[in-house]
C-alpha positions, 0 to 999 in steps of 0.5 A: 856077877861073881863070874863077871867081876874079875873081868870087870877088874881086869878091864878097869885096870886096863883102862887105868893103865891106858889113861895113865899112858896117854897122860905120860905120852902127852907130858913126853910130847909137851916136853918135846917143844923146840926152842932156839937151841934145839933148832940149832942142834937139828941144823947142825945134824943136817935137818932141813929148814922145811922140816923144822918149820913144819915141826914148829907149826904143828907144835903150835897148832898152827896152819902154814897155809894161813895167816900169819904163816901164809907166804912166809918162807921156811926160815920167817916161820922158824924165826916167828914161831920161836918168838910167838906164844899165840897158839890154839894149844895155850892152856891156863895152868898156874900149878904147871906154870910155876913148876916149869918156871922153877925148873927152868931157873934151877937149870939156868942156875946149874948152866944147863941153858938148853933144859932151861929155855925148854922149860921157860918155854913150856912155862909160857904155854900155861900163863899170860905172857910175863916179862920175866919169862921172856927175860929168862928165856933170853938169858938162857939163849944169850948164855948158850950163845956165848958159851957155844957159838962165840967167835973163838969157839968156831975153831973148836967146832971143825965138824960144824960147817962155817955157814951152818955155825954163822946161821945159828949165830944169827938165829940165836941172836934174833931170838934173843932180840926177840925175847928181850924186846917182848919183855921190854914191851910187857914190862913197860905195860905192866908199869903203865897199868901199875901207875893208873891202878895207883891213881885210881886208889889215890883218888878213892882215898880223896873221896873217902876223906871228903866223905863224898861217897854215898856207897860206903857202908863201913867206917871210913878210918877203916876204908882208908887203911885198907886202900892205903895198905894196898897202895903201899903195897903196890908202891913198895913191892910190885911197882918197884920190882917192875922198875927194877926189871925195866932196868934190867931188861934194857941193860940185857938189850944193851948188851945184846948189841955188844955180843950180836954187833955184827948180826944186829947190824945185819938185822937192821939193814934188812929191816930198813930195806924192807921198810924203805920198799914198803913205806909210802912216798908221802913220808919224808925223812927228817932225822935219824936218832938212836931211837929210830927214824923220823919222818913227816907226811908231806901232804898233811901240813896244815897252818893254823892260828897256834902254828903249823899242824904235821903228822909225824912217824917214828920207825923204832930202832929197837923193833922190826915192825912197830912204828908211832904216829903223832900229830903236833902243832909246831910254832915256828915263831916261838920254837915250841911244839905240842902234841895233839894225838899219838898212836902206837902200832904193832907187828900186825899193823894194828893200833896198840895204843892211842891217846888224844889230848883235850888240850895241847900243852906247848913245850920248848923245842931242844936244840938238836932234837928231832923236833928242832930238825923238823922245825928246820925243814918246815919253817924255813 
């Protein structure tokens, strides 16, 4: 045993060092995650889009021969994977999430936008999607864009091919838009969840005050105080913070349309062409508004006692793929409209939210609104 003991010690030390080396290698690999900024730099160095797309696919543990990457071009794969966090490699770790987010915020404060974007991307792997992470990474991309890829800076970068320069601007603009848009969706959901939670707490307080809850095993006053404190905390802190975040994200999206004006116009035109190709001919355009284009289903018009029922489709201007379907009843005589049911569809074509109203509440049609233009189409 004495002879074997030194050998065992050596083996244990080797095993320990090997495990440490593997851990360090794993950490190093995680730091190699590509962001939109990294991709622009690779393209400047002459790397092919195919190589970058394949690297991103491996990074996220996704197969290019399977959905959702199947039949996508290299450029489409790059854009999709730079925006997504849907990966088989996602592992929830609150400690790493907090660490990476804090490091990203420090880098952002110190104007190191590339390192900030990388840290925010890493934080996304270890947490559920949060609006603040997408907003912060979008800010990192935006500040990098305005610093390195503003139109005025092109003369200072003569070594960069003009075509590559413009394509990299488009890539960054698309990444900024994707992050801000995702942040907007997430904060909206969070606000809706907050409203639901507060209404549930309010109802609970009413039950306690009326004494109709047979399951209460403690003093009513104490229970009311506990629930009241939770409601107050939610109202004053989290809910208000989310409303503030919503305003901040809306402003960021508005600013994006200014410094990425040309790229955004091109993006919208491309989306419009793709939508026009795929849209069923039963949908007829009746209004073009800032929030999107509005269509009605010419095959689903039905006149009844309360008015004409029609199915509407709104293609959202701030999202490349989402749209809403709404079934409404239009009273041509009273100039009122009421919603029967509505559904929202995400990028994969599945329903993300759906509501069916037990009672139709009619409201007056505002002159010049989409509903007013619809009335002009189907009531004449």
